[in-house]
C-alpha positions as CSV (number, residue, x, y, z in Angstrom):
1,M,176.6,-100.7,-36.8
2,P,177.1,-97.2,-35.5
3,I,176.3,-98.1,-31.9
4,L,177.6,-94.8,-30.4
5,T,175.5,-92.7,-32.8
6,L,172.5,-94.8,-31.8
7,I,173.3,-94.2,-28.2
8,V,173.7,-90.4,-28.6
9,F,170.7,-89.7,-30.8
10,L,168.1,-92.2,-29.7
11,P,166.8,-89.7,-27.1
12,L,166.6,-87.0,-29.8
13,V,164.4,-89.3,-31.9
14,G,162.2,-90.0,-28.9
15,S,161.9,-86.3,-28.1
16,I,160.6,-85.7,-31.6
17,V,158.0,-88.5,-31.2
18,V,156.9,-86.8,-27.9
19,L,156.1,-83.6,-29.8
20,F,153.5,-85.4,-32.0
21,N,150.9,-85.5,-29.2
22,R,150.3,-83.3,-26.2
23,E,148.2,-85.9,-24.3
24,R,149.7,-86.6,-20.9
25,M,149.8,-90.4,-21.1
26,W,151.4,-90.2,-24.5
27,V,154.1,-87.8,-23.4
28,Q,155.0,-89.8,-20.2
29,T,154.9,-93.2,-21.9
30,V,157.0,-92.3,-24.9
31,S,159.5,-90.4,-22.7
32,L,159.9,-93.4,-20.4
33,V,160.2,-95.9,-23.2
34,T,162.8,-93.8,-25.0
35,A,164.8,-93.5,-21.8
36,L,164.6,-97.2,-21.2
37,L,165.7,-98.0,-24.8
38,S,168.5,-95.5,-24.4
39,F,169.7,-97.3,-21.2
40,I,169.7,-100.6,-22.9
41,T,171.8,-99.3,-25.8
42,T,174.3,-97.9,-23.4
43,L,174.9,-101.4,-22.1
44,I,175.9,-102.7,-25.5
45,P,179.5,-101.4,-25.3
46,F,180.1,-103.7,-22.3
47,W,179.8,-106.7,-24.6
48,V,182.3,-105.5,-27.1
49,F,184.7,-103.5,-24.9
50,K,188.2,-104.9,-24.6
51,S,189.7,-104.2,-21.2
52,D,193.3,-104.7,-22.4
53,V,193.1,-102.2,-25.3
54,S,194.3,-98.7,-24.4
55,S,193.3,-96.9,-27.6
56,F,189.8,-95.6,-28.3
57,Q,187.3,-98.3,-29.2
58,M,184.1,-98.5,-31.3
59,Q,185.3,-95.4,-33.2
60,E,183.1,-93.7,-35.8
61,L,184.9,-91.3,-38.1
62,I,183.1,-89.4,-40.9
63,P,184.3,-86.1,-42.5
64,W,181.9,-83.4,-41.6
65,I,183.0,-79.8,-42.3
66,T,186.1,-80.6,-44.3
67,S,187.1,-77.0,-45.0
68,L,187.5,-76.4,-41.3
69,G,189.0,-79.8,-40.5
70,I,185.9,-80.8,-38.5
71,S,184.8,-84.5,-38.4
72,Y,182.1,-86.6,-36.8
73,H,184.4,-88.6,-34.6
74,L,183.1,-90.7,-31.7
75,G,184.8,-93.3,-29.5
76,I,185.0,-94.7,-26.0
77,D,187.6,-96.0,-23.6
78,G,187.5,-97.0,-19.9
79,L,187.0,-93.4,-18.8
80,S,183.7,-93.0,-20.7
81,L,182.5,-96.6,-20.6
82,F,180.6,-96.3,-17.3
83,L,179.5,-92.7,-17.7
84,L,177.2,-93.6,-20.6
85,P,174.9,-96.1,-18.6
86,L,175.1,-93.9,-15.6
87,T,173.6,-91.0,-17.7
88,S,170.9,-93.1,-19.2
89,F,170.1,-94.8,-15.9
90,L,169.6,-91.6,-14.0
91,T,167.5,-90.2,-16.9
92,V,165.1,-93.1,-16.5
93,A,164.9,-92.4,-12.7
94,C,164.3,-88.7,-13.3
95,I,161.5,-89.3,-15.7
96,L,159.9,-91.8,-13.3
97,I,160.0,-89.5,-10.3
98,S,158.6,-86.6,-12.4
99,W,155.6,-88.8,-13.5
100,N,152.9,-87.1,-11.4
101,H,154.6,-83.9,-10.2
102,I,155.0,-81.7,-13.3
103,K,151.8,-79.7,-13.7
104,I,152.7,-77.2,-16.4
105,K,154.3,-77.5,-19.8
106,E,154.7,-81.2,-19.3
107,Q,155.5,-82.0,-22.9
108,L,158.3,-79.4,-22.9
109,Y,159.6,-80.7,-19.6
110,F,160.2,-84.3,-20.9
111,V,161.6,-83.1,-24.2
112,M,164.1,-81.0,-22.3
113,F,165.3,-84.0,-20.3
114,L,165.7,-86.1,-23.5
115,W,167.7,-83.3,-25.1
116,L,169.8,-82.9,-22.0
117,E,170.6,-86.6,-22.3
118,V,171.7,-86.2,-25.9
119,G,174.1,-83.4,-24.9
120,V,175.7,-85.3,-22.0
121,L,176.0,-88.6,-23.9
122,G,177.6,-86.7,-26.8
123,V,180.2,-85.1,-24.5
124,F,181.3,-88.5,-23.2
125,V,181.9,-90.0,-26.7
126,A,183.0,-87.1,-28.9
127,L,186.6,-87.3,-30.1
128,D,186.5,-84.3,-32.4
129,V,186.9,-81.4,-30.0
130,F,184.6,-79.0,-32.0
131,L,181.9,-81.7,-31.8
132,F,182.6,-82.0,-28.1
133,Y,182.1,-78.3,-27.7
134,I,178.8,-78.4,-29.5
135,F,177.5,-81.2,-27.2
136,W,178.9,-79.3,-24.2
137,E,176.7,-76.3,-25.2
138,V,173.7,-78.4,-26.2
139,M,173.2,-79.6,-22.6
140,L,173.4,-76.0,-21.2
141,I,170.0,-74.8,-22.6
142,P,167.8,-77.7,-21.4
143,M,169.3,-77.5,-17.8
144,F,168.8,-73.7,-17.9
145,L,165.1,-74.1,-18.9
146,I,164.5,-76.9,-16.4
147,I,165.6,-74.6,-13.5
148,L,163.9,-71.5,-15.0
149,I,160.5,-72.9,-15.8
150,W,159.9,-75.7,-13.2
151,G,162.1,-74.5,-10.3
152,S,161.2,-72.9,-7.0
153,D,160.4,-69.3,-6.1
154,N,163.9,-67.9,-6.8
155,R,164.4,-70.0,-9.9
156,R,165.2,-67.1,-12.3
157,Y,168.2,-65.9,-10.3
158,A,169.5,-69.5,-10.0
159,A,169.0,-70.3,-13.7
160,V,170.7,-67.1,-14.9
161,K,173.6,-67.6,-12.5
162,F,174.0,-71.2,-13.8
163,L,174.0,-69.9,-17.3
164,I,176.5,-67.1,-16.8
165,Y,179.0,-69.3,-14.9
166,T,178.8,-72.1,-17.5
167,M,179.0,-69.8,-20.5
168,A,181.9,-67.8,-19.0
169,G,183.9,-71.1,-18.7
170,S,182.8,-72.1,-22.2
171,V,184.3,-68.9,-23.7
172,F,187.7,-69.7,-22.2
173,M,187.5,-73.2,-23.6
174,L,186.4,-72.1,-27.1
175,I,189.4,-69.7,-27.3
176,A,191.7,-72.5,-26.3
177,I,190.1,-74.9,-28.8
178,I,190.6,-72.5,-31.7
179,V,194.3,-71.9,-30.7
180,M,194.8,-75.7,-30.6
181,A,193.4,-76.0,-34.1
182,F,196.0,-73.4,-35.4
183,L,198.7,-75.2,-33.5
184,N,197.8,-78.4,-35.1
185,Q,198.1,-76.6,-38.5
186,N,201.5,-75.0,-37.6
187,M,202.9,-78.3,-36.5
188,G,202.2,-80.0,-39.8
189,S,198.9,-81.9,-39.2
190,G,196.6,-79.4,-40.9
191,F,193.9,-77.2,-39.4
192,G,191.7,-79.6,-37.4
193,F,190.0,-80.5,-34.2
194,D,190.6,-84.2,-33.8
195,L,191.7,-85.1,-30.3
196,V,193.7,-88.0,-31.5
197,D,195.8,-85.7,-33.6
198,W,196.2,-83.1,-30.9
199,I,197.6,-85.7,-28.4
200,K,200.6,-86.2,-30.8
201,L,201.5,-82.4,-30.6
202,D,204.6,-81.3,-28.7
203,I,203.4,-78.0,-27.3
204,P,205.9,-75.7,-25.6
205,F,205.4,-75.4,-21.8
206,N,204.6,-71.6,-21.8
207,L,201.8,-72.2,-24.3
208,Q,200.7,-75.3,-22.5
209,A,200.2,-73.4,-19.3
210,W,197.9,-70.8,-20.9
211,L,195.9,-73.5,-22.7
212,F,195.6,-75.6,-19.7
213,V,194.2,-72.8,-17.6
214,A,191.6,-72.0,-20.3
215,F,190.4,-75.6,-20.4
216,F,190.7,-76.1,-16.7
217,V,188.6,-73.1,-15.7
218,A,185.8,-74.4,-17.9
219,F,185.9,-77.8,-16.3
220,A,186.5,-76.5,-12.7
221,I,183.3,-74.4,-13.0
222,K,181.4,-77.5,-14.0
223,V,182.8,-79.6,-11.1
224,P,182.4,-77.1,-9.3
225,L,185.8,-76.6,-7.7
226,F,186.4,-74.0,-5.1
227,P,186.2,-71.0,-5.7
228,F,184.0,-71.6,-8.7
229,H,181.3,-73.3,-6.7
230,T,178.9,-70.5,-5.7
231,W,176.4,-71.3,-8.5
232,L,175.8,-74.8,-7.4
233,P,173.8,-74.4,-4.1
234,D,171.4,-72.0,-5.8
235,A,170.9,-74.2,-8.8
236,H,170.2,-77.3,-6.6
237,V,167.9,-75.5,-4.2
238,Q,165.8,-73.9,-7.0
239,A,165.8,-76.8,-9.5
240,P,162.9,-79.3,-9.4
241,T,163.8,-82.7,-7.8
242,A,164.7,-84.4,-11.1
243,G,166.8,-81.4,-12.1
244,S,168.8,-81.5,-8.9
245,A,169.3,-85.3,-9.3
246,I,170.5,-85.1,-12.9
247,L,172.7,-82.0,-12.1
248,A,174.4,-83.7,-9.2
249,G,174.4,-87.2,-10.7
250,I,175.7,-86.4,-14.2
251,L,176.5,-82.7,-15.1
252,L,179.1,-82.3,-12.4
253,K,181.0,-85.3,-13.7
254,M,181.5,-83.6,-17.1
255,G,184.1,-81.4,-15.4
256,I,186.1,-84.3,-14.0
257,Y,185.8,-86.1,-17.4
258,G,187.1,-83.0,-19.2
259,M,190.1,-82.7,-16.9
260,L,191.1,-86.3,-17.6
261,R,190.2,-86.4,-21.3
262,F,191.9,-83.2,-22.3
263,C,194.2,-81.8,-19.6
264,Y,196.2,-85.0,-19.0
265,P,197.1,-86.0,-22.6
266,L,197.3,-82.5,-24.1
267,F,199.2,-80.6,-21.4
268,P,201.2,-83.0,-19.2
269,E,203.8,-80.4,-18.2
270,A,201.2,-77.9,-17.2
271,V,199.3,-80.7,-15.2
272,V,202.5,-81.3,-13.1
273,Y,203.2,-77.6,-12.8
274,F,199.7,-76.7,-11.5
275,T,199.1,-79.9,-9.5
276,P,200.1,-78.4,-6.1
277,T,197.7,-75.4,-6.6
278,I,194.9,-77.6,-7.8
279,I,195.3,-80.0,-4.9
280,V,195.1,-77.2,-2.4
281,L,191.9,-75.9,-4.0
282,G,190.5,-79.4,-3.9
283,L,191.3,-79.8,-0.2
284,V,189.8,-76.4,0.5
285,G,186.7,-77.6,-1.2
286,V,186.6,-80.8,0.8
287,I,186.8,-79.1,4.2
288,Y,184.9,-75.9,3.3
289,G,182.1,-77.8,1.6
290,A,181.8,-80.2,4.6
291,F,181.6,-77.4,7.2
292,L,179.0,-75.5,5.1
293,A,177.0,-78.7,4.8
294,F,177.0,-79.0,8.6
295,A,175.7,-75.5,9.0
296,Q,172.6,-76.0,6.8
297,T,169.1,-76.6,8.0
298,D,167.7,-76.9,4.4
299,L,168.1,-80.5,3.3
300,K,168.8,-79.6,-0.3
301,K,171.5,-77.1,0.6
302,L,173.1,-79.7,2.9
303,V,173.3,-82.3,0.0
304,A,174.5,-79.6,-2.4
305,Y,177.4,-78.6,-0.2
306,S,178.2,-82.2,0.5
307,S,178.6,-82.5,-3.3
308,I,181.2,-79.7,-3.3
309,S,183.1,-81.6,-0.6
310,H,183.0,-85.0,-2.4
311,M,183.9,-83.5,-5.8
312,G,186.8,-81.7,-4.2
313,L,188.2,-85.1,-3.1
314,I,187.8,-86.5,-6.6
315,V,189.8,-83.6,-8.0
316,V,192.5,-84.3,-5.4
317,G,192.6,-87.9,-6.4
318,I,192.9,-87.4,-10.1
319,F,195.7,-84.8,-9.7
320,A,197.7,-87.0,-7.3
321,L,199.5,-88.2,-10.5
322,N,199.1,-91.9,-9.9
323,A,196.9,-94.6,-11.4
324,T,195.3,-95.4,-8.0
325,G,193.9,-91.9,-7.7
326,I,192.8,-91.8,-11.3
327,K,190.9,-95.1,-11.0
328,G,189.4,-93.8,-7.7
329,G,188.3,-90.7,-9.5
330,I,186.6,-92.6,-12.3
331,I,184.7,-95.0,-10.1
332,Q,183.8,-92.3,-7.6
333,M,182.1,-90.3,-10.4
334,V,179.8,-93.3,-10.8
335,N,179.4,-93.7,-7.0
336,H,178.6,-90.0,-6.4
337,G,176.2,-90.0,-9.3
338,L,174.2,-92.8,-7.7
339,S,174.3,-91.8,-4.1
340,T,173.9,-88.0,-4.4
341,G,171.3,-88.4,-7.2
342,A,169.4,-90.7,-4.9
343,L,169.7,-88.3,-2.0
344,F,168.1,-85.5,-4.0
345,I,165.3,-87.9,-5.1
346,L,164.7,-88.8,-1.4
347,V,164.8,-85.1,-0.3
348,G,162.3,-84.3,-3.0
349,A,160.0,-87.2,-1.9
350,L,160.1,-85.8,1.7
351,Y,159.3,-82.3,0.4
352,E,156.3,-83.5,-1.6
353,R,154.9,-85.2,1.5
354,T,155.7,-82.5,4.2
355,H,156.0,-79.3,2.0
356,T,159.2,-78.4,3.8
357,R,162.9,-79.1,3.7
358,D,163.7,-77.3,7.0
359,M,165.2,-79.8,9.4
360,D,163.8,-77.7,12.3
361,K,160.3,-78.6,11.1
362,L,161.0,-82.3,10.4
363,G,161.3,-85.1,12.9
364,G,160.1,-88.5,13.9
365,L,159.5,-89.6,10.3
366,A,161.0,-93.1,10.6
367,T,157.8,-94.6,12.1
368,R,155.5,-92.7,9.6
369,V,157.3,-93.6,6.4
370,P,159.4,-96.6,7.2
371,V,160.2,-97.6,3.6
372,L,161.4,-94.2,2.7
373,A,163.4,-94.0,5.9
374,T,165.1,-97.4,5.1
375,F,166.1,-96.2,1.6
376,F,167.3,-92.9,3.1
377,M,169.5,-94.8,5.6
378,I,171.1,-97.0,2.9
379,I,171.9,-94.0,0.7
380,V,173.3,-92.0,3.7
381,L,175.6,-94.9,4.5
382,S,176.6,-95.2,0.9
383,S,177.4,-91.4,0.8
384,I,179.7,-91.6,3.9
385,G,181.6,-94.6,2.5
386,L,180.4,-97.6,4.7
387,P,182.5,-100.7,3.8
388,G,180.5,-103.0,1.5
389,M,178.9,-100.1,-0.3
390,N,180.1,-98.2,-3.4
391,G,181.3,-95.1,-1.7
392,F,183.9,-97.0,0.3
393,V,185.6,-98.3,-2.8
394,G,186.0,-94.9,-4.4
395,E,187.0,-93.0,-1.3
396,V,189.7,-95.6,-0.4
397,L,191.2,-95.5,-3.8
398,L,191.1,-91.7,-3.8
399,L,192.8,-91.5,-0.4
400,L,195.4,-94.1,-1.3
401,G,196.2,-92.0,-4.4
402,A,196.4,-88.9,-2.2
403,F,198.7,-90.5,0.3
404,K,201.0,-91.7,-2.5
405,Y,201.3,-88.1,-3.6
406,K,201.9,-86.6,-0.2
407,W,201.1,-87.9,3.3
408,W,199.5,-84.6,4.4
409,V,197.3,-84.5,1.3
410,G,195.9,-87.9,2.2
411,G,195.5,-86.9,5.8
412,L,193.5,-83.7,5.0
413,G,191.5,-85.5,2.3
414,A,190.5,-88.1,4.9
415,T,188.7,-85.5,6.9
416,T,185.9,-85.9,4.4
417,L,185.2,-89.3,6.0
418,I,184.8,-87.9,9.5
419,L,183.0,-84.7,8.5
420,G,180.8,-86.4,6.0
421,A,179.7,-89.0,8.6
422,V,179.0,-86.2,11.1
423,Y,176.7,-84.0,9.0
424,M,175.0,-86.9,7.2
425,L,174.2,-88.9,10.3
426,W,173.2,-85.8,12.2
427,M,170.8,-84.9,9.5
428,Y,169.3,-88.4,9.4
429,Q,168.9,-88.5,13.2
430,R,167.1,-85.2,13.3
431,V,164.8,-85.9,10.4
432,M,164.0,-89.5,11.2
433,F,164.4,-90.1,14.9
434,E,164.0,-86.9,16.9
435,K,160.7,-85.9,18.5
436,E,157.6,-85.8,16.3
437,R,157.3,-82.4,14.6
438,S,156.4,-83.2,11.0
439,C,153.0,-81.8,9.9
440,G,151.2,-82.7,13.1
441,D,148.3,-85.1,12.4
442,L,148.6,-84.8,8.6
443,I,148.7,-88.3,7.0
444,I,152.0,-88.8,5.2
445,H,152.1,-91.6,2.7
446,D,155.0,-93.9,2.4
447,F,156.8,-94.8,-0.9
448,C,154.5,-95.8,-3.7
449,L,155.3,-98.6,-6.2
450,R,156.8,-96.2,-8.8
451,E,159.2,-94.7,-6.2
452,K,160.3,-98.1,-5.1
453,I,161.0,-99.1,-8.7
454,V,163.3,-96.1,-8.9
455,M,165.2,-96.7,-5.7
456,V,165.6,-100.5,-5.7
457,P,168.0,-100.6,-8.8
458,I,170.0,-97.8,-7.2
459,V,170.4,-99.7,-4.0
460,L,171.3,-102.9,-5.8
461,L,174.0,-101.1,-7.8
462,I,175.3,-99.5,-4.6
463,F,175.9,-103.0,-3.1
464,F,177.1,-104.5,-6.3
465,I,179.8,-101.9,-6.8
466,G,180.8,-102.2,-3.1
467,L,181.0,-106.0,-3.1
468,F,182.4,-106.6,-6.6
469,P,184.5,-103.5,-7.5
470,S,186.8,-105.5,-9.7
471,F,184.1,-105.7,-12.3
472,F,184.4,-102.0,-12.8
473,L,188.1,-101.4,-11.9
474,D,189.4,-104.1,-14.4
475,K,187.7,-102.3,-17.3
476,M,189.2,-98.9,-16.4
477,D,192.7,-100.1,-15.5
478,T,194.2,-99.9,-18.9
479,S,192.7,-96.5,-19.6
480,A,193.9,-95.1,-16.3
481,N,197.4,-96.3,-17.0
482,K,197.2,-94.8,-20.5
483,L,196.3,-91.4,-19.0
484,L,199.2,-91.6,-16.6
485,S,201.6,-92.5,-19.4
486,Y,201.1,-89.1,-20.9
487,I,202.7,-87.7,-17.8
488,N,205.4,-90.4,-17.3
489,N,206.5,-90.5,-20.9
490,S,206.9,-86.7,-21.3
491,P,210.7,-85.9,-21.3
492,A,209.9,-82.4,-20.3
493,V,208.0,-83.6,-17.2
494,V,210.9,-85.8,-16.2
495,A,213.1,-82.8,-16.4
496,M,210.8,-80.7,-14.3
497,V,210.3,-83.0,-11.3
498,D,212.0,-85.9,-9.4
499,N,210.2,-88.8,-11.1
500,D,210.5,-91.1,-8.0
501,K,208.9,-88.7,-5.6
502,V,206.1,-87.1,-7.7
503,I,205.0,-89.7,-10.2
504,K,204.3,-93.2,-9.0
């Protein structure tokens, strides 16, 4: 049974059914049922996935455009295994939180979310690089429209900026993809786009360097890594609540995924060569993003800049050239998706009740919305990496990986723990416990049942990952070591660096 095809295209089928009827209840119900079924299908790979197998599993390979060497090739490994349910889970959450808050073009709104899910799921399973590029571009238009149509006052500027940045990176990647297809032909494997074939190529370092830069820029924009980050705060602030949640929870992870999926196996010499520069950029992002977060009074901007800081640490970890950092990066993608996605949901809930995100106008809310305040506290503690919660697991592994690379890299990376705790707890204290200044005598309702249904599973996952991390780490261990083997087993890399000092 083509499980991966079912996973990818089930939301597309649901979106077509949504188009059959414009009635609000029909649109909402079909969208939610589709998202729930999609989430269930993304859990199927857990039952058949073999943790001790390093090669791609559940592969589906069908010739597609044979004259150009393009095939319909899907597969998963420990890198993509957890990103599939994360995507479908957050899509369910986003549809639920949008249930009563989208007043215009509601049918189009839910269709865009389902199409966005198709693109993201396709990115995480595509093994034909041309097919990967198609899915990469498919997700661009729905996100652009979600910001443009349902965003805030300055939504057009933010949407166009998001589109320009992403498309600029995509152009670099497309050029590199075409060059790789010709390289595949010149080296005897025929003109084609299959990643499995590309991994076997022995590419000269000078060419590796240029191709690496082309791929890396596209992925760095998506992360976003400093200095490619300027589109993100605008997009987050202007996007609707669900748009911000899916953008932070899923779309940013596509950049990290691309770096691990393509840069490590295809360009190992270039990875080692550019690692010092990339780590510096990641560290700048960690510290710069944290200080900018501390300077914000807008809750959405604060969470947006915190994402830049956290994603910078993930980049540092995955380029530390050791399995600990890679595993930390993979699990922290899941952790960040849960905690930051939840933060945007909570900020959106506050805005719907108070009609402001300005911390200078918010205060004393803990006694007025105690359930919301409790969820907010749990998510804040998860975001700053409290032991027993998911964030702690990922940050410890990332920092261990960074310390293995260089002690000063780990030391600077660890500043995210201090700075993150400062601005997150300061924000929570101002909004929830300072003097009463929120909407005067206006009655502010606490979380309704629908919002509790969204938050409870997120909180349970946060504690489950924090208390039982081996359930996740064991399944990604073989794949992390496989990615690292591309570096360790490259004779050219060994000739470039002292193996004992750089590669652990």
